[in-house]
N, C-alpha and C positions, 0 to 999 in steps of 0.2 A: 726565336733567339738570332739576332745579329749576328754577333761574332763570339770568339772563345774569349776566356779571360784571358789568355798569354798575347792575344791580338792586343787586346785594350791595355794591355801592360805596355807591350811597343808602343803604341800610340801616343800613350801616355808619358814615357821616356823621349820619344821622338819630339812633342810640343815641347818639353821641357830642355830640349838639346837646342829647338830653335828659339826658344826663348833667351837662352844664353847667347846665341851668337846674334841676335837681334841687340839686345844690350851691350854687345860690343861693338855694336853699327858694323858687323861682318855684312858681305853679299852673300846670299844666300846661293846664288851661283855659283859660288866657289868649293860647294860640296858637291864631290865627284859623283857619287852614287845617284842614279835615275832611279832606282827600286828602292828607295829608302834608306836613310841613315842607319838607323837600328835595326840589327840582325838579331833573330833566334838561331842558335845553335842545334846543330841536330846528332852532335857527336862530342864527345870528351866533356862531358858537360861538367867535370870536376874542375875544369878551370874556366867556369863559366856559364850559366844558362844565356844570358844575351850580351852582344858584344858591340860596340861601335867600333866599326874597321878603323885601323891605323892611318890611311891613306885617304881619310873622308875629307880631310881640309888640305887646302893648298896654300898653307901659310909659311914663311919663312922665318918668323920670329917664334924661336922654341919657348921663349919667356912666355908670350901669348900663348900657345898652346897649353902651357901647362897651368895659367891662369883661367883659361877657360875651361879644362878639364877640372879643377877644383871648385870652379863656382857652380857646375853641373852637380857633382859629387854632393857640394852642400845642398842645392836643389832638391836630389832625391832624398837623401838623409831627412830633409823636412818632409815629404812627401808620405814616405811610410806606405808607399803602395805596394806591399807584397815584395819590398825588397830588404833583403837581409844585410847585405854587403854590396860593395864595389871596390874594385882592387884595380891597380895599374898592370899592363900586361904588356909586355914585349911585342906581342904579336897584333895588339889591338888598343886603339885610342883608351879604351875603357871596358874592363870586364864587368858584368853585374851579376850579382849572386839572389836568386829569390829566396823568398821563405816556403820553404817546401810545406812545411806543417798549414801555413795558410791557404795554399794551392791545393793541398790535399784537401781539406774542408771545403773548399768553394766547390771545386769540383765535383767530389763524392755527394756534397748537398743539391747542386743544380740536376745532375744524373738522376739521384732518386725522386726527387720533387718533379721532375719533366718526364721521368721514363720513356715511353714509346717516341716523345714527341723532342727527346733531345737532339741537338743539333739541326734541329728542322724549323723553319721559319713559319708562324701564322699566317694566314692567308692573307693577304693585303688588297684583294677587290680588283687585281690584275687578271682579266680572262684571257684566255688563248685556245684556240682551236687548233688541233693537230692535225695535220691532211697528211695521209700516207697512203701508197699502193697496195693494199692488203690481198692475202690470197685467201681464198675460200676453203674450210678445212676440209679435208678429204684429197686434195690437190696434190700432186708430186711437188716436190721443191727441192731447191739444190741448197748449197751450203750459203751461198751470199742470199738468199732469200730468209734462210733462218737468220742469219744474222741481222737483217732488216727487221724482222719481228722483234730479235731481243732488243734490239738497240730502242723500238720503240715503246717497249715497255718500261724500257729503264729511264727514258727521256721523260715519259710521263711523271715518274716518281721523283725525279731529280727539280723537276718544274715545281712539282707541288711541293718538294722538302723547300723551296726557295720562294715559296710564297705565291705561287701563280695558283689558278685554278682551270682544268683543263675540261673544254667542255666536250662532252660526249666520249668521254674517254674510252667508255665500255666498246664503242665500236673497234678500237684498236686493241684494247686489254683482250679481248676474249678471243682475239687470234694468236696470242701469244702466253696468255696465262696456262694453257692446258698443252705445255709442252711436256707430257707424258711419253712414257716408252708406248705405250699400247697406242696410242695414235701414231707414232712412227712406224711403229712396226707393221701395224696393219694397214697401210697405206700403199697404194701401189707404187712401181719404180717406173712408169712409162711417162714419157716426157710430153705427155698432151698440153695443149695450153692451159694457163692458168685462168680461171676464171676472175675476174673483179666483182669487189662489192658491188651491189644492188646500186649504191649512188654512183658508183663510175660506170655502172653499163646503161643508164638511163638516159635516151636519145632525148638531144634538147628540142624544146618546141621554141624554136627563134625565127620563126618566119617572119614576122614583124621586123626584127632588129636586120633579118639579111635584107628587105625590101629598102629600109633607111639606109645601110650602109651602101647599096648600089646606087641609091640616090646621090649620097654624099660622095662617091667616087666620082660623079659627075660636075660636082661643083669643085672649082680650082681652089678657091681659098679653103675650103673645108679638107679637100684632099690634101693641100700642103700641110695643114695643121696637124692633120693625121696619119703624114707620111705616108698616104697611100698613092699608087702610081701603076699605070696597067703596065705587063707584061712586056708590051710592044713599046720600047722606048722611042719611036719613032711617031708614038700617036701622043700629043701633051693634052694635059687636062684645057690648055685653052684654046687647042682646037676642037675640042667636043663641047665647050661653052658655046663657041663661034656657030658650031654645024651640027646640032643635035640633031643628028640622023639617027637611023638605024645602023648604019654601017660604024658609026663611031661607036655606038652603043655596044655594037659586037666586038668591039675591040676591048671593053673593058668587063668582059666574062671573065678574062685572067688577070687577076688584080694582085699586086704585090703589096708588102707592108716593110717599110724601111726601118725595121729594128736597130738597126746601127744609129741612123740618125734620132730614132726615139731617144736612145741611149745618152748621145750627144744633147738633145733639146733639154731632157730633163737631169741634167746632170749628173747621172750615175755614172757609180764605180766600175770600172773595168779591169780585170786581171784580180791578183789576189783578194779574198772576200768581197769580190763584186763578182759581174756578170763575164762571162766569155768574150777574150778579145776576138773570137772567131764569129761572134752573130754579126749577121748581117741583114740582108732582104729574104724575107720569107713571102711564100705564096699562101695567098689566103681564100681566093676564089680561083676553081678551075674549071671551065666549059659552064659558066656560071652557076656553079655549085661551091658550096664551101668545103675548104680542103681538111681533112682531118685534123690538123693542125687546128684550126680555128674551131671545129667541131668539139676538140677535146678543150678549149679556150672557152666555150660558152656551158659545157659540161659543168667543169671546176667552178666558173662563177655563180652558176644556178646551186651547185652543190654548197658551197660556203653560206651562200644568201640563206640557203633551206635551214641549214644547221645552225646558224647564229640569229637567224630571225630578223636580221638587219641591225642588232643591238649590240654587236662584239665590240668590245671597249678596250682592247689591247691591240690583237692581231691574229695572223694566221702562220704558223711554222710547218712549211713543206719536209717530210723526211723522206727522201729519194734515193735510190740507189746510184751510183756513180752512173752508171748507163744512163739514165733519165735525167741526170742533171741538167743536160744542154736544152735537152727538149721542154725542161718543166722552166727554164730561164725565159724561152720563146714564150710559152703560153702566157707566164708573167707579164713581159712586156705588151703582149697583145690584150691583155686584159686591163693592163693598166690603160693603154691608149685608146680603146675602142668602146670598155663597158664599164668606167668610169667607175672603179672601186679604188678608193685611196686609202682604206686601212693598211695598217702596217702588215707586210708580209716578209717571212725570210724564208732560207733554205739551208738544212741541215742534210749533207751528202754522206751517207755510207758507202766505205770502199768494199771491194768485192773481195771473197776470200781466196787464196790461194793454196791449193794444196800440195805438200811435199811429199816424198816417198814415191817408190815403186809402185806399188801398189794402191792404186788411189781409188777409194770409191769416188764416185759422181755424185750423189744424191746425197741428202741432208737426211735421209731414211739409211743409207748404211753409215753416215756418220756417226748416228745415233745408236745403231746397232753395234758397233765398235766400242763404243763408250761404253755402252748397256753390258758387253760382253765382258770387258775389262772389269767393272765395278763388280760383277757377278763374283768372278774368278778371284778377286779380292776378298770378299765377302764370305765366302766359302772358305778361304785360307785362313781366314781372320776366326771366324766363328765354326768353323766347323758344320758337319753335315747335320748333326743334330738339332738345329733351330728351325722354327717352326718356317714352312715354306712360304706362306703370306707374309709374313714378317720380313723373310730375304727380299720377296719381291717388291715390299713397300720401300725398303731401305735401298734398294739398290736404283729405283725411281728417284730417290730423291738425290742420290749422288750421282745419279747419272745427269739428270736434270741440273744440278748445281755445276757439274762438271763442263758440261756444254754451255752454258749461260757465262761461266767466268771465263771459258775459253774465247768465245767471241765478242767478249767487251776486252779483251787484253791488250787493246791499243786504241787510240784516239779513232774515232768512228770514220773520218774521213780519209783515212791511211789505209792500204790494203792490208788485210790479216793473213800470215802464212801458218799455216796449223799441219801439223803431223798427225794424219787422220789412220794410219795402218793400226790393224787389229793387235798384230804381236808387238811385242818390244814396246810395251807401252810409254809415250812419250812423257817428259817432265811437266808438260802443262796441264796434262790431262789429272795430274795428282792435286792440282791448285785448288779444284773445289772441294773434293774430298777431304783436303787438308783442312779446308777453313770449317767445313762441317765438324769434322773430328772435333777440332780447337772448341768450337762452341759447345758441343755436346760433352765434353770433359769438364769444362768449367762449369754447365749445367748441373753435371751429376754429382761435381763436389757439393755446390750449394745445395743440392736435395739432399746430400747425405748430411749436412749441419742440420737443415731442418727436421730430418728425422729425427736425429739425435736430440735435438730440441724436444719434439714430443714425447721423447722416452726417457726427458730430464737428466739427460747425459750432460749437456751443455745448458747454459742459463740461455735466455734468448737473446740476440744481438741487440744491445742498448742503441738509443739514438747516437747519431754521427758526434753530436757535440760533446759527446760523453766519452768518447772513445778518443784515445792518445794517439793521435797520427804522427808525432814525431817519431815513433817507434818503428815506423817505414825508412830504415835508415839504408838499404841498400839501393847502389845506384841504379839497379835494375828496378827497382819500385818506382823511382824518379822517372826513368824512361818511360814508363808504360803510360805513365800519368801525363807526362810534360811533351810527349812527342806524338801520342796517340790518343790517349782519353778526352784530353783538353782542347787537341787542336780537331777533333773531329769536325764541330759546328764550322771552322773554317774550310775545312775541306769541302764540306758539303756546299758551303758558299760558292767555292771557287770551280765546282762543277759547272755553273751556268754564269759563264762570263758576260755572254751579251746574247740576248735571243734577238732584238730588232737592233740590228745595228743604223747608226746614222751617217750623214754624208754620203748617201746614194750607195751604199754596201750594202750585199745583200746577205751574205752568208752568215748564219749563225755560229758561233761558239761556244758549244756545248760539249765539255770532256767527258765522255762517257767511259775512259780508262780510270778515273780518278780514285773511284771508289774501290774498284777491286785491286790496283797499285797499292793503296791504301791497308787494305785487309789484308794482303801478301805479307808486307812488313809489319803488320800489328800480330799477325798470328805468328809468325816467325819469333819475334820478340816475347810474346805470351807465352808460348810453347817451351822457351829457353826458362822462362821465370817459372813455369809449373813443374819443369823437370828438376829445377835446381834446388826449390826453396820448398816446405813442408807447410801444406796451409794450415790444415786441422790438426791440432795439437791432442795432448790429453786433457782432461777437466780439471787439473791441479790449478788455484786460483792464480798463482803468478805467471802461467802461460797463456791467460786468456787474453791480456790485453795484445798481445801481437796480434795472435790468431784474430781476434776482432777487426784491427785495423788492416790486414790481408784480407778479409772476406768482405771489406768495404770495398777494397781496389779488386777482387775478383767479381763482386756485383756490379761495379760500374764498368769493368771489362767486357764482361757478360751482355751488358745493355749496349752498348756500343755496337756488339757483333751482332746482336739482334736487329739493330736499326741500319745496317749496312746490308744485311740479309733481305730486309724490307726494303732497301734500295734496288736492289738487284733483283727483286722478285723471286726470292729462293725461299722454301721452307728448311727451319730448321732441323736437324736431328732431336726426336724427342729422348734418346738416350744412345750410349754407345753400342 
């Protein structure tokens, strides 16, 4: 699914509007808005679902403006694309009201038909290798490390939801899938250096490459092309060519690579969305031996080649913490000029976690313990001491995992994340994960209750959506749930992956890892208010069934969107309240 029905309607209205402007021989540059002419409203839907802003045209003739408006209204009336009515509005050029019954039917049918695939695109043949500095299980980690793992897992699911095929994703997912409390509670808190994965610790077998590089460094033309120069600037490559003696070869035991010149020669972007402006010369040989930076470039090159078998058709995405962003850019430039790997690459930076509060746990283990204790106390207060102990542990583990993941995805990944980590006075952000799971479980319980009563012949089975009178969903809250959230979900998923491999020499990917959690937060608040205000399951009297059926389709669709969001966050839903 490429886009939502509301996006299709918006695009269709905009095309009609542009056609009208062209018919009046108007310059489209006179349209003020650069982000689209037609706007979807997000509140006060009683006064229109879609508007064209009043200031979108820079025309001095009010009669011409009125004529353009009337022509557009005529075109929209002829089109009948889910549009019910249009009205003049003192605050906008035109207010457009959609046919809610048609939208309800279309959305509910799509959700029911697509199920767990609703909002997601089918694989498009675009392969992508995700490269990230993982830690081995059992190693101590800090909150920034934990955030990196959560972001990695979320990015994999966002890419797949947008039609990408992630190669060797298990190497990353297995590091973050088991974010359960037992793993982190049982691990040590020492600050021993973290081990890296086998593929990153493998020593390079590159003696042949080293010999070739040394020979190239003595060739003035090749040295200039590759931006290689001796550390001692007083010795030029021309001198070496003229006097190929041991003394000159000794001078080239310390070699530099001018990365700044490489950026300039290849017309790469510097600054925002590109390479760091501080990148300059780096040493690649010291005392005749490759430097750690060059070794890392060789290791990364061999890793990418071995994982893709040279068949990669899309590119490689590097997910790195902020502290390693600069070094990874240097490695990328070294590989770009020396190792002749020309497939697409980009970098997604994950900011560090800043801990607020006076009592600040330093490790991810302490953070997890704090969240676990908060969820355990809340569960015991809610359910009492009589509930089965194993059930409490299972429930608390799910709530803790959800709380941690939602918290760590609370803002865009490249920004620093500020968290309250104190064990007492449970902070507001730690409640969001449990709030989302609670709403999901509450809707699931409602649907299960209806199915149980159907099995007991208390209710007739839910009829097909084509036979349900969806015009009975008259409340504004019904419309807001569908128009702002359920129908909008495919568009939100599409917006999460803006650019994976940027053009024009840019290097930073734009994958918005906070959009799903922000969407879920707003959706659950709206859903919770609706659930509390309106009674879904009624009596089994015949005159009550039509409204109940319509609302059940609304709840079914809402529940499916919740489950699909949780899938993207790699969170398991609670089976019951």
